[in-house]
C-alpha positions in Angstrom: -7.3 31.2 -20.6 -4.3 33.3 -19.5 -4.3 37.1 -20.1 -1.7 36.5 -22.9 -3.9 33.9 -24.7 -7.1 36.1 -24.4 -5.2 39.2 -25.6 -3.9 37.3 -28.6 -7.4 36.1 -29.4 -8.9 39.6 -29.0 -6.0 41.1 -31.0 -5.1 43.5 -28.2 -2.3 43.9 -25.7 -2.2 42.2 -22.4 -2.3 45.6 -20.6 -5.6 46.3 -22.3 -7.1 43.0 -21.0 -5.8 43.9 -17.5 -7.5 47.3 -17.7 -10.8 45.6 -18.7 -10.5 43.3 -15.7 -9.8 46.2 -13.3 -12.8 48.2 -14.8 -10.4 51.0 -15.8 -11.5 50.9 -19.4 -14.2 49.2 -21.5 -13.7 47.4 -24.8 -15.4 48.8 -27.9 -18.5 47.3 -29.5 -16.6 45.1 -31.9 -14.5 43.6 -29.1 -17.7 43.0 -27.0 -19.3 41.2 -29.9 -16.2 39.0 -30.3 -16.1 38.3 -26.6 -19.8 37.4 -26.6 -19.1 34.9 -29.4 -16.2 33.4 -27.5 -18.0 32.9 -24.2 -21.5 32.3 -25.8 -23.2 35.0 -23.7 -25.0 38.2 -24.7 -23.5 41.6 -24.7 -25.9 42.6 -21.9 -24.4 39.9 -19.7 -20.9 41.2 -20.4 -21.8 44.8 -19.6 -24.4 44.3 -16.8 -23.7 40.9 -15.5 -27.3 39.8 -16.3 -29.0 38.4 -19.4 -31.1 41.0 -21.3 -34.3 40.3 -23.2 -32.5 40.2 -26.5 -30.5 37.0 -27.1 -27.2 36.8 -28.9 -27.9 37.1 -32.7 -26.3 34.4 -34.8 -24.2 35.7 -37.7 -25.5 33.0 -40.0 -29.1 34.2 -39.3 -28.1 37.8 -40.1 -26.5 36.6 -43.3 -29.6 34.8 -44.4 -32.0 37.6 -43.6 -29.7 40.3 -45.1 -29.2 38.3 -48.3 -33.0 37.8 -48.7 -33.7 41.5 -48.3 -30.9 42.7 -50.5 -31.4 40.2 -53.3 -32.1 42.1 -56.6 -33.2 41.1 -60.0 -30.9 41.7 -62.9 -32.0 42.8 -66.3 -32.1 39.2 -67.4 -34.5 38.2 -64.6 -31.8 36.4 -62.6 -31.6 36.8 -58.8 -28.4 38.4 -57.7 -27.2 38.5 -54.1 -25.4 41.7 -53.0 -24.4 40.2 -49.7 -21.3 38.0 -50.1 -21.6 34.9 -47.9 -17.8 34.5 -47.7 -17.7 37.8 -45.7 -20.4 36.7 -43.3 -18.6 33.5 -42.5 -15.2 35.0 -41.9 -15.6 36.0 -38.2 -17.2 32.8 -36.9 -14.7 30.6 -38.7 -11.8 32.8 -37.3 -13.3 32.5 -33.8 -13.5 28.7 -34.1 -10.0 28.4 -35.4 -8.7 30.6 -32.7 -10.5 28.5 -30.0 -9.0 25.3 -31.6 -5.6 26.9 -31.5 -5.9 28.0 -27.9 -7.4 24.7 -26.6 -4.3 22.5 -27.1 -2.1 25.1 -25.3 -4.5 25.0 -22.3 -4.5 21.2 -22.3 -0.7 21.1 -22.3 -0.5 23.6 -19.4 -3.0 21.5 -17.5 -1.1 18.3 -18.1 2.2 20.0 -17.2 0.7 21.0 -13.8 -0.8 17.6 -13.1 2.3 15.4 -14.0 4.7 16.8 -11.3 2.0 16.3 -8.6 1.3 12.8 -9.8 5.0 11.9 -9.7 5.4 13.3 -6.2 2.4 11.3 -5.0 3.8 8.1 -6.6 7.2 8.8 -5.0 5.6 9.5 -1.6 3.8 6.1 -1.7 7.0 4.3 -2.7 8.9 5.9 0.2 6.2 4.9 2.7 6.2 1.3 1.5 10.1 1.2 1.7 10.0 2.7 5.2 7.5 0.0 6.3 9.6 -2.8 4.9 12.8 -1.6 6.5 11.0 -1.1 9.8 9.8 -4.7 9.7 13.3 -6.0 8.9 14.6 -3.9 11.8 12.0 -5.3 14.2 12.7 -8.9 13.2 16.5 -8.3 13.5 16.0 -6.8 17.0 14.1 -9.9 18.1 17.0 -12.1 16.9 19.6 -10.0 18.7 17.6 -10.1 21.9 17.3 -13.8 21.6 21.0 -14.2 21.0 21.8 -12.1 24.1 19.5 -14.3 26.2 21.1 -17.5 24.9 24.7 -16.2 25.2 26.8 -17.7 28.0 28.1 -14.7 30.0 29.5 -16.5 33.0 31.3 -19.8 32.4 32.3 -20.4 36.0 29.0 -22.0 37.0 28.4 -23.9 33.7 29.9 -26.9 32.1 30.8 -27.3 28.4 29.1 -30.5 27.1 27.5 -32.1 24.1 23.8 -31.5 23.6 21.6 -33.2 21.1 20.0 -31.2 18.2 16.4 -32.5 18.2 15.3 -30.4 15.2 16.7 -27.8 12.8 14.2 -25.2 11.6 16.7 -23.6 9.1 20.4 -23.8 8.5 22.4 -21.1 10.2 19.2 -20.3 12.1 17.0 -21.7 14.9 17.4 -25.2 16.2 15.8 -27.1 19.1 18.4 -28.7 21.4 18.3 -30.7 24.6 20.8 -32.0 27.2 21.6 -33.0 30.8 24.0 -31.6 33.3 26.1 -33.7 35.7 23.3 -33.7 38.2 20.8 -35.2 35.7 18.9 -32.0 35.2 17.5 -31.8 31.7 16.7 -28.8 29.5 15.3 -28.2 26.1 15.7 -24.9 24.4 15.4 -23.2 21.0 18.6 -21.4 20.2 20.1 -19.6 17.2 23.0 -21.6 15.8 25.8 -19.8 14.1 27.1 -23.1 12.6 26.0 -24.3 9.2 25.6 -28.0 8.2 23.9 -29.1 11.5 21.1 -31.6 11.1 18.6 -33.2 13.4 20.2 -35.9 15.6 23.6 -34.3 15.6 25.5 -33.3 18.8 27.0 -29.8 19.3 28.9 -28.3 22.2 27.0 -25.9 24.4 27.1 -24.9 28.1 24.8 -26.3 30.7 24.3 -24.5 34.0 25.2 -26.8 36.9 22.4 -25.5 39.1 19.5 -25.0 36.7 20.4 -27.2 33.7 19.8 -24.3 31.4 21.5 -24.5 28.0 23.5 -21.5 26.7 25.5 -20.9 23.5 28.9 -19.3 23.1 28.4 -17.3 19.9 31.4 -16.4 17.7 32.2 -12.7 17.8 31.8 -12.4 14.1 28.1 -13.4 14.4 27.5 -10.6 16.9 29.4 -8.1 14.8 27.4 -9.1 11.7 24.1 -8.7 13.4 25.0 -5.3 14.8 26.4 -4.1 11.4 23.1 -5.1 9.6 21.1 -3.1 12.2 23.3 0.0 11.7 22.9 -0.2 7.9 19.2 -0.6 8.2 19.0 2.4 10.6 20.9 4.5 8.1 18.6 3.5 5.3 15.6 4.2 7.4 16.9 7.7 8.3 17.5 8.5 4.6 14.0 7.3 3.6 12.3 9.4 6.3 14.3 12.5 5.3 13.3 12.0 1.6 9.7 11.6 2.7 9.6 14.8 4.7 11.3 16.6 1.8 8.7 15.3 -0.6 5.8 16.3 1.6 7.2 19.9 1.9 7.3 20.3 -1.9 
């Protein structure tokens, strides 16, 4: 309970509750009784911090004993109670109703405190998953770019442009296994990244074969290289934004 909630229950000001907590003043006897009912402890415990020999007296028991002692007999021989039961039940019922009124507020405050943290945790997990997926894409794209650079023909002076056979296509606009012979009869088989769609196994495509080693190289179109580099740059930007959001989320 907050100081405001407790003060409202005790029908006092928040400053009065603060003074009680700082041991500057003490509540009167009636307030002590009301506090003992709320927290289900004895008055000795509230004053001394330890339980005394006398337990907390139940108001219902007092009501019954008092009514039995103060019952009188009227002139007509009828038992008349001089202790109204309605009065005895007022304070316990008020305390119960007050607790019922305060409990929902406490639950709402607790839920309000939990929800933002739960949302931040869910967002943090989503960011970490996204960073992992983008990193995997970047790693795969980096492997493809390195493969293209190794298969690219850089010096055409010692190579000859010729037709090579496509032995197997793994995927269109993707990897294919090619083989060919140079003018000296040297053969080579290599898996290359094709930037031409519609190629099938058994087709022939133009590549470059080195005259000395028989190694097959590909002359990629400039748009293919630009496309691959552009995708890498976009993924790097996305990765940077995700990492920044994750750090911001962890600081909150």
